[in-house]
N, C-alpha and C positions, 0 to 999 in steps of 0.2 A: 471375693473374686471367684469367678466360675472355675471350677476345678475339673470340668468334664471335657468332653469328648470330640469325636470326629464321626462323620457319617457311618451309619451302621450297615453291616451286611453279614448275615449268617452264612456259614459255609454252604455252597451250592444253592443259595437262595437268590439274593437280589443284588443288583447294581443300580444305584439311584443317584439322581442329581437334582439340583434346584437352581432356578434362576430367581434370585430374591431381589425384588424391586420395591424399595421403600417408598411408601406413599407420601405425598406432600401433606403438610399440616392443613387441616380443615378442608381437605379435598372432599367434595360431595361424593356420595356413594353412586354406584352404577344403577341407572334406571332400568326399567324393564327392557330386555333385549328383543328387538324385532328384526328378524333375519331379512326382511324386505328393505331395511335401511342399510344394507351392505352390498358392495359390489366386489366381485372377485377379480383380482389382478394376477396375471400369470406371466410367463416369460415373453408372451406376445406383447405385453404392455411394457416390457423393459426389465422385468426381474431377471436376476442372474439365473435362477432356476425356480421351478414351481414348488419344490419341497422346502418348506420353511422350517428352520431349526431354532430361531430366536429373533426377538424384536426388542430394541431399546431406542431411547431418544437422547440426543446430546443437548448441550447447553444452547445451541443455536436453534433447536427445535427440529432438526432433521430426524427422520425415522430411519434407523439402520436395521436392515433385515439380513440375517445370515441364512444361507441356503446350502444345498449339497454341492454347489459350484460357485463358491465365493460369496461376496457381500454386495449389497445394493443399498445406496443412500437415496431416500425419497424426500422431495421437498413439496409434494402436493401436485407437481406438474409432470416431472419425469424422474426416472430412476438413473442414478449415476453408478456404474459398475466399478467395483474395487476388487481386483484379483488378489488372492493371498500370496501369489508369486511376487507381488509388490513388496511383501515383507520377507522375501527370499525364502519362502516356504516351498519345499520341494515335493509336497504332496501332489502327486500327478492328477488326482481327482478334484482337488480344490474343495474338498468337503469340510465345511465348518460344523463341528459337532455341537458346540455350545458357545453362547455369547453372553457376556455380562457387562453391565455398565458400572464403573467404579467411581463415577463423578468427575467433574472438571474435565470433560471431554475425553476421558480415558476409557477405552473399550478393550475388554479382554476376550480373546477367542481361543478355542482349542481345535486342533486339527490332527490328522493322522501322522503328522511329523513335527510335533511340538506345540507349545502354547505361545501366544503373542499378545502384547498390549500395544495399542497404537492410539495416537491423538487423532480424534475425528476431524479436526480442522486442518492440521498440517500433514497428516498421514505419517508423521515420524513414529517409529516403532522401536520396541525392544523385544527381544526373543528370549524364551526360557526353554533351552534345549538341554536335555539330560545327556551328558557324555556317556556313550555306551561302554559297558565293561566287557561285553562280548557281542557277537552278532553285528547287525547293522545299526545305523543311527535310528532307523525307524522302529527297530525292536523296542527301544527304550522310550520312544516319544509318541506312542499312540495315546495322546492326551485325552482324558475323559472330562476333566474339570480344572478350572483355574480360579483361585480366590485371592483377593488382596487382603493381607493381614493388617498391614499399616503402610505408612508412606515408604518404608524401606524393605518390606518383606512380602513375598508372594508364595502361595502354596499351590503345588501342581500335583494332580493325581493322574497316573498313567497306568498302562497295562502291566508295568513291571514294578511299581512301588509308589512311594509317597516322598515328595521332594520339597524342600524349602529353599527358595531362591532369594538372593539379594536383588535389589532393583536394577543392578547393572547386568543381570543375567547369569551371574556366577552362583554355583550351588553352595549353600551354607550347610544344609543337612540333607542326607539322602538315606532313604530306608528302602533298600532293594529287597524284593521278595523271591528272586530267582537266582540260580547259579548257571554257569555255562553248561553243566551236565543236563539241565532241563531243556536246553535249546533244541527244538525239533521234536521233543517228546511230550510237551505240554502246551496248552493254549494260554498265552500270557494275557489274562484278563483279570488282573488282580485289583486294580484301583477302581473305585466308583466315584460318586459325587462328593463334594466338599460342602459342609455346612459351616457358616460363620455366625458366631454369637456376639452379643452386644459388647462384650469386653475384648473382642478381638481373637478369642480362642477359636480355632478351627478344628473340625473333626472330619476325617476321611472314612468313608465307608469302603470296605474291601472284602475280599473273599474269606478272610480269616477272622477278622476282628474289626474294631474301630481304632484308628490311630488318632491320637489327640496331640495337638501342638499348642503350647502357650508361649508367647514371646517373652513373658516374664521369667519363665523357667528355662526357656531355650532348649526344651527337651521334647522328644516325641515318645509318647507312652501309649501302651495299649489299654483299651478300656477294661480288659480283664485283669489289669495290674491290680494287685491287692490294695495298693495305695489309693485307688480311685473309689469314690463313694459307691457303696454296694446297692443302695436302693434303686438307683437309676438303671442298674443292670437288669433288674427283673422286667423293666419295660423295654429296654433296647436289646437285651440278650436273653430272650425267653426261650421256650422250647422251639426247636427248628421249625420254621414255617408258620409260626404263630402271628408274627407281625411283618409287615413289609416296609413301610416307609414312615419317616417322621420328618418334621420341619420345625425350625425355631418359630416361636410365636413373636412376631415383630411388634405386635400391639402392646405386649407387656415387657418384652425385652428379656424375659427369663423363662417363659413357659415353652411347652412343646405341643405340636399337633401330631398325633400318632395314628396312623391308619391300621386298625386292628383287623387282621385277616381272619382271625378265629371267630370273632363276634360280628364281623362286618360292620364296624363302627368307626367313628372318628373320636379318639380319646383325647381329651384336653387335660394336659398336665400342668400343674401350678408353677413348679420351679424345677429347673434342671438339676440343681444341687440337692434340693429337698422335695422331690416330686410327690404330689398328691393328685389323685385322679379327681378332677373337678366335674367332668361331664363325659358321658359316653353316648355319642349321637348316632343313632341308626342311619345308615346311608341308603339312598335309592339306587345304588348300583353295587356290583360285586367287587369288593376289594380283592378277593382271591383272583379274579379273572381280569380286572381292568386297572389295577394299580401295580406298577412294576417299576424297574429302574428308569424307564423312560418318562415316568410321570413327574410333573413339576408343579409346585405351588406358586401361584402368582398373586401378589397383592395388587388390588385394583382400586384402592381408596382407603380411607381411614376406617371403614367398616366392612369392606367386601374383599373376598379373595376367591380364587378358584383353583381347581386342580385339573390338570389334563390327564386323560386316561388313555389306555391302550386301545380301548374301543373307540367308538365315534362320539364326537361332541365333548362337552364339558358341563360341569355343574357349578352354580354360584352358591357361595357360603356367606352368611352375614355374621359378623362378630359384634356382640354387644359389649362395649367397653365398660359399661356401668355394672352389668351383672356377670361379666366374664362367661357368657354363654354363647354357643354357636348354633345357628340354624342353617338349614340347607333348603334351597329351592329344588323341588323334585324334577323340574323341567330339564330335560337333556337338550341343551342348546346346540344348534348346528350339528344335528345328529347325522347328517349325510357326509360330514368331513371327519378325517382324523386330525384332531387339533393338537399341534405340537407346541404352540406358544400363544399366550394371551397377554396383552399389554395395554395399560391405560395411560394415555399421554397426559401432558400438562393441561390440556383443554378438556379433559374428561372424555376423550374419544377412546373407544375400545377397538383395538386392532387384534386380528386373529390370524395366526399363522397355521396353515394346514398342509396336508400332503398334496394339495392341488393348486396352491397359490396363497396369496394374501387377501384376506377379507378386509376391505377398507370401509369405514363408516361413511355414510353420506348424510349430512345434516342440512336441514333447511334453515335459512336465516329468519324466516317469518313462520309463525304457527298457523298457516292457513289450511283450510280444508277444501277439497275439490270433490264435487258430486256430479257424476255423469248422468244426465237425464235422458239419454237417447232411448234407453229401454223403457223408462217411464212414459215417454211420449207415445209409445206404441206404433211408431212410424218405421217403415222400412227404409225410406229415404232419409238423408241427413237432417237432423233437427237443429234449428238455430233459435236460441232463446233471445227474444226481443223485448220482453217486458217483465219487470219484477216489482212486486209490492209486498211488504211484510207488515204484519201486526202480531199481536200476542198469540193468535190462534193458528194462523197459517202464513206460509209464504206462497203468494200467488204468482205463478209464472205462466207465460204464454210465448208462443213463437210462430215462426213461419211454417209453411207447408201444412196448414190446417190441423195443428196438433191439439187445439182446444185449450181449456184452462186447467192447469195442474195445481193442486193444493197440496203443499208439502208441510211436514212437521217442522216448526221453526228451529228445533234443536237437533233432531236427528237427520233432517232433510229427506226423510222417507216420504214416499208418495202416499197421501191419505185419500184424496178424491181426484177424479178426473171428470171434467164437465165438457160437454159438447154443445155448441150453439148452432148445430146444423138445422135445428127447427126454424131458425130465422133465415139463415143462409149458410151455405158451406164456407163461403169466404169469411164469415164471422169467426171461424176457428183459427184464422191467421191473425194473431194478436200483436199489436205494436205498442200499446200503451195501457197501463193500469194505474189509475190515480183515485184518491178519495173524492167523492162527489162534493161540490161546494154546498150542496143542499142538505148534507148530513144524513141522518137516519141509517147509519151502517151501510151506506150505498157506495159502490165503486163505479166509476165510469171506465169503460174498456173501449179503447180505440182498436178497430179491426180494419181489415181490408175491405169491409163493406159497411163503413160508417161507425157510429158510436152506439155502445150498449150500456145499459145500466145493470148492476149486479148487487144483490143483497148478500152481505157476508154471513149473516146468521141463518137466513132461510134458504140461501143458495138460489133464490129466484132471480130471474133475469129477463130482459126484454129489450126491444129496440128503443133507443132514445129518439122520440119523434115529436117532442114538445119543446118549449122554450124558444119557439120560432126557429128551430133548426131547419135549414133548407133541405129539400128533398135530394138535391144533387150531392150532398155530403155522403150519402149512402153508397155512391158509386166510386168512392176513393178511399185510400188508406189514410187513417187519421192517427196523428202522433201529437202528444202533449209536448209543449216547449217550455213554458215559463208561467209564473204568476207575477203580475206587475205590482207596482206600489199601491194600487187601488184594490187589489185582491182579484183582479180579473184573470181568468185562465185563457192562455193563448195556445192555439193549435195550428199545426201546419198540415198540409195534405200533399199528395203527390200530383195534385192538379197544378197546371201552369199558372203562376202569378195569382194564387188564391190562398188566403189564410183567413182564419176567423177567431173570434174570442168570445168568451162567455162573460157578460157584464153581470157581476154578482149583485150590483145595486138594483138593476132593472130586471134581473133574472131572465135575460134573453141573450141569444147568440147574435153577433153582428158579423157581417161578411165584409172582407176587404179584398177588392179586386180592381182591375184596371177601370172598370165602369164606375165604381164608387170612390176610388182613391186617386184617379187621374192617370195620365199616360206614362208617368215616370215609374210606375210599378212594372219594371221589366227586369226581373231577376230569375226568370224561369221558375224552377222548383225551389221553394224556401227550405233551407237546411237548419236555420236557427234564428233566434230572436234575442234582443237585449234592450234594456230601457236606459236612456241617458238621464242626466240630472234634471232636465226640464220635463221629464215624463214622456218624451217622444219615444216611439218604438222603432228600433232599427231592425230591418229584415235582411238576412244574409242568404245568398244563393250564388248565382253566377254574377253577382254584383252586390253592392250595398245600397239600400235605399232607406229613407227616413219617413215614417208615417207621423205626421204632425198631429199631436193630440188635440190641439185647439181647432185646427181647420179640418181635421180628419181626412187630410189629403197627403199623398206622397210628394214631398217638395224637394227632395234631394236624391240624386242617383250617382253612384260612383262605381266605376268598373275597375280601373287600375289604381292600385295603391302604390305611390312612389316608393322606391327602395326595396320592394319585395323580390325583384329580379327573377320573376317567373312569368311564363306565358299562360300557365294554367290558372284560371280565375275561379276561385271557390272560397266562399266566406261562410263558416259555420260558427255563428255566435252562440256561446254556451254559458257566459257568466259576465257579471259586472262586479265592480269593487267599490269601496267607499270613496275612492277618488273619481268615480263616475267613468272609469275606463271600461271599454268593451273588450272582453277576451274572446278570441275566435280562433278556430283551427283553419289554417290556410295551407296551401301546397308546400311552402318551405318549412312549416312548423307551427308554432303558436304565436299569435300576434296580440299584443296589448296596445289598444288605440284609444285615444281620447278624442271624441268627435268635436269637442269645442276648441281645444288647443291644437289639435292635429299631431300632438306628440305620440310617438309610437315606439315600441320595442319588440323585436322579433327574437323568439327563443327557438333554437334549433338543436340538432344533435351535438353541435360544437359547444353548446352551453350545458350539455349533460342530459338532454332528452335521449331516450332509447333510439328514436328514429324520427324522421321529419314528417312522416305520414301518421297523423294522430287522430284519436277521438278523446276528448277531455270533458270533464265535468267537475264542479266544485265539491270539495269534501265538506262534511258537516261543520267544521270549524271556520269555514269561509276564507281561511288564509292559505289553503293549499288546494292543489288540483290533482285529481287522478288523471294520468295521461296514459292511454292504452295505445300500443303500437304493435307492429309485426314482431318486434324484437324485445318485447317485454313491457312492463308497466313502470311508468315514472311517477314520482311523488314530488311535485313542483311547489316550492314555497313562493307564493305570489309577492311577498314582501322583499325577499332577497334575490329572487330569480335563480336560486340554487335548486338542483334537482338530484334525486337519488333514483336508482333503477333496480327493479326486481325482474327476474327472468325465470326461465324454466328450471334453473338450478334451485330456485326458491320454492318450487312446487307449482308454479303457474302452468296451466296447460297451454298447448299451442292454440293460435287463433288465426283464422283464415281472413277475416275482415274486421279490423278494429272499429270500423264505423257502425257496426251492428251491436256494439256492447250495450247491454241493459244494466241498470244499476239502481240501488236504493240503499237505505240504511235501516237496520232492524233495531228498534229500541229495546225490544224484549230480550234479545240475545247480545246486544251491543256489538253488532257485527256490520262490516261493510259487505254488501252482497253485490256481485256483478257477474256477468256471464261472458264466457269465452266459448263461442259456438254452442255446443250442446252441454257444456259444463257450467255448473253453478259454483262460484268461488265464494267462500265465506272467510273474510279477513277480520281478525279482532279489531276492535276500535283503536286500542293503543298498541297496534302491532309494532314490532321492533323495527325502528327506522335505520339504525346503524348496525354494522357487522363488526366483529372483532377484527382488528388489523392483523396482517401477517405476523407470525411470531418473530421473524427476523428478515432483514434485507441484507444480503451478503454479496460481497465480491469473492466468488468461490475459487477463481483460478486466474493466475497471471501467466500466460504462455509467452515465453520469450523464444521467438522463432529460431530454429537451428541451435538452440541452447538448452533451456531447461524449463520446467513447469513448477510454479509456486502455488501450492494450495492454500487458500485463505491467507493471502500475503499480509504482511504487517502494515500498520498504518503508514509507515514511511519505509520505502524500499529504495536501496541504492543500486543503480545499474551502470554498467560500463558504457562507454560511448558507442560501441558497436552493438549493444543490446537495445536498439531503438526501433525494432519492429515487434509490436506487441499485439497479442490477442487477449482480451479481458472478458471473462465469463462471470455472469452475475445471476442471482436467483433470489427468490423470496420463498420462505417456508410458510405455506398457506394451504391448509387442508379443507377449508370451507368453501372458498370461491376463487380458486386460482385462475379461472377463466376471465376474471375481471382485472387481471394485471395489465398495466400499460407502462412500459419502461421508457425512460428518456435519459440521456446522458449529456454531459458537457465536460470539456477538458479545459481547465484553467491553466493558462500558460505561464511562463516565467515572469511576464510583465503585467499580469492581470491579478486582480484581487478575487477572493472566493465569492464575494457578494456581487461582483459585476464581471464575472468571467465568461461572458458570451452567452449565446442563446442555447436553450435546451434542444437537443435533437431527439425527436421521437423515434423509437425503435419498435413500438408495438409490443408484440409478444416475443420478439427476438431477444435472446438473452446473451448474445455474444457480439462484441464490436472489435474492430481491428484498427490499430493506430500504426502507421508506417512512416519510417524515415523521420523520426522525431529529432529535433535539434537538442543539443545539451541544455540542461536547465532544470529548474524545479517545477513540477507539475502537480496539480490536484485534480484527480479524476473523480467526478461526482456522478452518481447514479440516482435517479429519482423514480419511485414507484407510486403510481396513482391508481385509484380504483375506477374502472370504467363505469361502475354503478354509483360512484360517488358516496359510498356508504362507510368509508373509513378515510381518515386524513392521509395525505401523501407522506411518504417516507423518503429520506435522503441518506445515502451512505457515501462516505468519502474515503478515498485512498490517495495518499501522497507517494510520489516516487520522484527520484532524482536521477537524471541521466548525467553521469559525470562526463565532463569534456575530456578529450584525449589529453594525455599527459603533457603534450606540447602546448596545450591551451590552458592548462591549470595554473593557478597563481604561483604555486611553489616553483613550477618549471619556468614560468615567465620571469620570476624574481631571480632564479638561478641563472637563466639564460641572459637576463639583463646584466646581472652582476658579472657573469663571464664575459659578456660583450664589452661591458665597461672596462673590465680588467684587460681584455685584449686591446681595447682602444688605448688604455694607458700604456700598456706594454708597447703597442705599435707606435704610440706617440714618442715614448721614450727611446724606442729603437730608431725611430725617424730622426729624432734630435741627435742621437748618438751617431747615426749614419751621416747626418749633415755635418756634424762636427768632425767626424772621421774623414769625410770627403773633403771638407775644408782643409783639414790638416794634410790630407793627401795632395790636394791642389797646391797647398803651400810648399810641401816637400818637392812636388813635381816642378813647381816654379823654381825652387832653389836648385834642383838638379839640372833643369833645363838652362838656368842661368850659368851653372857651372859648365854645362856642355857648350853653351854659347861662348863662355870665356875660354873653354878648351879649344873650340874651333877658331876663335878670334883672339887667341893668346897673343901677347905683345911680341913674342919672338917671331911667330908666323907673319904678323902684320909688318913688323920691322923688316924682316927679310924680303918680303914682297915689295915693299916701298923702296927699300935700298936697291933691289935689283932693277926696278923701274928707273930709279934715280941714276943708276950706273948707265942704263941705256940712254938716258937723256944726255948725260955727260959725254957719252961716246957718239953723240949726234945720231943715235938710232931712234930718231923721234917716231918714226912710223911704228916700229916694234914696241916702243915704250907706250905709245898711245893705245896699241892693240892690247897689251897686257894690263894697262891701266883700266881699260874698259872691262876686261875680264875680272880684274880685281874688284872693281866697283859692282859688277853684276853679282859676284860671289858674296860680297858684303851685303848687298840688298837681299839676296836669296836667303842668306843666313838669318838676317833680321826678320824676314817674312816667315821662315819656317819656325822661328822661335815663338811666334804667336799662334801656331797651329798645333793641334794634338795629333793629327794624322795628315800625311801627305801621300801623294800617289807614288807608285814605283817609278814612273817615268821621271817625275820631278827629282826623286832621290838619285837616280842614275845620272841625270843631267847635272845635278849638283856635284856628285862625286867626280865626274869627268872634268868639270871646271876646276875643282880643287886640285886634281892631279896635274892639270896643265900649269897651274901656278906653282905647284911643288917642283915641277920639272925645270922651272927657271933657276932654282937653287941647285937642284940635283937631277941630273939627266941620265943617271946610271941605272935606272930600273925600267922595267917593262910592266905595264898595267893593262889587264884584260878584264872586260865585263861580259858575262854570259847570262842570258835570261831564258828560262824555260818557255818553249813555244806555247805551252798551254796557259801561260799567264798573260792576261790583258794588262799592259803596263798602266793604262789610263784608269782602270777600274780596280786595281789592287792597291791597297793602302797599308802604310806602316808608320810607326812613330818616327818623327824626324830626329836628326842629329845623333843617331845610334851607330851608323856604319862608318862615318868619316873618322871618328877617333880610332877605329880599328885599322883603317888605312894609314893613318898617321903613324900608329905604333909599328905597322909593318914596314913603313918607309924608313923610319929613324932608328928602329931597334932591331932590324933583321939584316944586318950587314952580312954579305957573303965574302968568302975568302978567295975563291977561285972563279966564280961565275957571276954573270949578271943577275941582279935581283929581279925576280918575277913575282908580281902580285896578281893573283887571280880572284876576281869577285864574281860569285854566281848566285842567282836568285832561282830557287827550285820550288815547285809544288810537290809536297810529300805528305800523304795521309791527312789531307785537309789542312795542312800547315804551310807556311811560307818559310823556307830555309834560306837564310842569307849566310853564305860561306865566304870568308876572306882567308886566303892561304898564300903563303910565300915560301920561298926556298932558302930562307935565311938561316941564321944560326940557331933558331929555335927559342922558345919562350924561356926555357930554363936558363940558358946562357945569357939571354938578354936581361933577365932580372939580375944576374950577377954583375953584368956590366953597368947596370943602372946605378948600382951603389958606387961605382968608381967614377962614372961620368956625371957630373953635376951641372954641366953646361946647358944641356937641353932638358927642359922640364917636360917629361912625358905626360901623356893623358892618362889619368887614373881609371883603370878598369873598374874600380869600386863605384865610380859615379854611374857607369853604364849599368852595372848590376843593381844599384839602388833605384835607378829610373825604371828598370824592368820590374823590380819588386813593387814599386808604387803603381805602375800601370796595371800589373796583375791584380792588385787589390782594388783599384778603382774600377776597372772594366771587367773584372772576373776573368782574366786571361790566364793562359798557361804558357807564357813566354819564358825563355831561359837563354843564357849565354854560356857556351861551352868553349874552353880554350884547351887545345891539345898540342903537345910537342910531338912533332913527327919524327923525332929521332928514333932510330931502331928499325924504321921501315925503309922502304926503297927510296923514300924522299926525306928531305930535311926541311926544317923550317917550322912554322907555326900555322895551325889551322884554327880559326875562330868561327864557330857556328852559332848563329843567332836564330832561335826558333820563335817565330811569331805566328799568331792566328792569321789565317787567310781571310782577310776582310775585303769584301767587294764593294763596300759602301763606306763613305766617310762618316765615322761616328761623331 
């Protein structure tokens, strides 16, 4: 086990730190650095600040950059700012001093107010803040370095000491270097950098010594402790000022790299516990002046590392793992920058953080070379290459504007010779075609704006081609070679109207085809291209298509408009044929494949992957592919599948003003495709890289819930509440090679759709944010698709699921609960209804019984007998008229009683009428009382209702039980409206209720009406109709009056219930 140390610092000498980035296994070493392959990004490009302090890469491939004003995350397209205030850091400047990557998306940073670790995907964080013993919080938390010891412990180095934290942010061990008495008297700059060794031991460099912490011993010791190995002390604690910095050797896991200030060397030590000096490497820079506490060592691969220096630039070191020797490249790279951080990403790209911004590498997908021949042409006006031919000795090029013939070295592309044909004619220096002559003998035929020339490649002799029966008129036009047919004949076109010619290799003569020799159907204006069909006929393309019949030597077909092209611009440039005898031609909308015999055609456009619809194309040497040149780059079209990939300026291709003027050939000696873009010669390797590495990751980076919260890199399945249904979704792809080729599309798979058939993809282009509003509750799958505009890597799809929960009143548990409650209420209501029905039926039964008793009371046998007996007495006394009168009244009373017995409510008028008729019959038997009825004027007798058969018993009791001793019996009945009630008062001036009850016990002859029956009826009516009726009997004894007062309180009803 390693029993050593913590970063070293002699008193008054140095403070140092290291950002240790462990290289991946088998990672290739860094190639030669070319500063031209880098571009500088500053705050104008989106960086938080131009002064870079650290660079790391997380698991998704994002590049994280720490600066003097916060953090930036880079995906190859844009910088996403992350403020350290997001971690509740109160450093007002936002300066991130150091940044380290601890793996598994965990990034550690140090600031002027504490150290922090955060997850690069979710931005969840934990803070390591030293509780101050005195002074302010910032006094103890000017953090210089942070190191992860293991999964549960972290080490922090600050200006006041050395601290071991648990992962929850609590301090486990603190080693303070100052007391409160030193506050304000000394500069608190105690702690330096922290070095971590392979066994987890960490060592802090500080102003006094080295502090060493090992989790196994759980102790912090000083390196000067006698218990520490003595041999390492002579290397790390030498004479003051002798050494400055050291770093662990990550290649061996146990050695050290020590920068020796005294000898100006890099000393390689074998083992930290048993150190032996293996090598002392002289350095091409001054350790004394350029290596200090700000210098860091960065591992850039399995054999390469570098050290940043306080001067400008940095140096590359190579470590030989077999010999354990180190070498240094004496080149000071990026010498115009102060380099603060160097980082090698997973794709072996080197990123450089400087005092002026971030130097980002630019890589080309294809290893092409571009050579500008403007200077070689010797022309002041723009030079356009129109002809290329290559052999083992030269590359022959020629162009417009009378540039002559340029002879280039086939490997270096340097100009070797320049020839002028002005001796023949100045227009002969404008060259459009260079081809090997069919006659052999190292001769080339050169087509110019003034006819054909012959040229000897070895002797460089040349002359005008005026034999083989070549017509004289050819010398007046520009000549271009088009094709060699199946018989070996060479076909040429001119800029003359409806004139082409070919060289018959069998007869060794030129033959002319024009309207005079081929017939009137040769009407295509200027010929742009030619092709041969399966019958050997030659098709000529221009402002139309015509067929020259090989047998008849006449043009027998002419076609202007090709059905289905949907263009008014007619132009057919035939450039190739295939094994199926299809003609391939460039047309206004793109590239057309057409079979003259079957008429079958297929149009390829930008929608099929071409860079642009305006094209110039020609076949590749393998005959299965086409080079397609456009204003927007070069396409590589597979004729068999129709698929195309695209190369652009990002791949190193120059700009082109007119793709129709591209010249091309293939060089067997260098195995290169050669073609021209204006004045540039492009050399493309035969087996150039067709595919590009795909983006490192496609990410859904942010889910913004409007007016609520933001989720960074949300989980695969996110649950949202019903009101969180307005969403913004941000996505991106990490691509540092060709981010301009990104094309995004998305689709939302709804609750009733499957992921495989979830609707059409909606293209967003380069836009990386979409908005979804007012989503209904349900389960959704959001899918984002990334495709390459240049088609050089397969598309990628990323999916995120989210569920918008319905409101609680629509959720299953609530519906079940509500249903259960509703069912319970129905059951309760049903049972209550049954109970009410039964209760009402019982009340109706009791009411019927009490009403029958009331009826019996009103029609009791004694009353009936007395009435009939009185009438009978009138008959016997021959008072027939009076007997008939009272008999009619008696009959009416009986009928009214029976009628009222069938009703629950009767009007007040009916009640008063009934009482008066009853009194009249009672007066037959007893005429010694007076009866008075009074009605409140506010009462409408016809519209006021009350229960029947309640008042009459009270009158009967007053008549028969209220005898007076000295005066006439007076019975008063009053109906009064009072407080919304109907008061029925029956009063008399008799003996009173108390004495009447005593007499009742003595007189058994008259059966009185029971008050209990009236009370029972009132109780039953109150229950049935929810009334508040009552009967009150008062004895008027003791007042100015005598007798009984019966008060019946009833609800004032103006309708018949």
